[in-house]
C-alpha positions in Angstrom: 0.0 0.0 0.0 2.8 2.4 -0.8 0.3 4.2 -3.1 -1.6 5.4 -0.1 1.4 7.3 1.1 1.8 9.0 -2.3 -1.9 10.0 -2.3 -1.6 11.5 1.2 1.4 13.7 0.2 -0.4 14.7 -3.1 -3.4 15.7 -1.0 -1.3 18.3 0.8 -0.1 19.8 -2.5 -3.4 19.8 -4.4 -5.9 18.5 -1.9 -8.3 20.7 -3.9 -8.4 18.3 -6.8 -8.0 15.2 -4.7 -10.4 16.3 -2.0 -12.3 12.9 -2.2 -9.0 10.9 -2.2 -7.7 13.1 0.6 -10.6 11.9 2.8 
């Protein structure tokens, strides 16, 4: 599940576009 880590970091940079994923 190393992808979850990448999504969490991405959420900080553009949490606006990944608002659903950030949750």
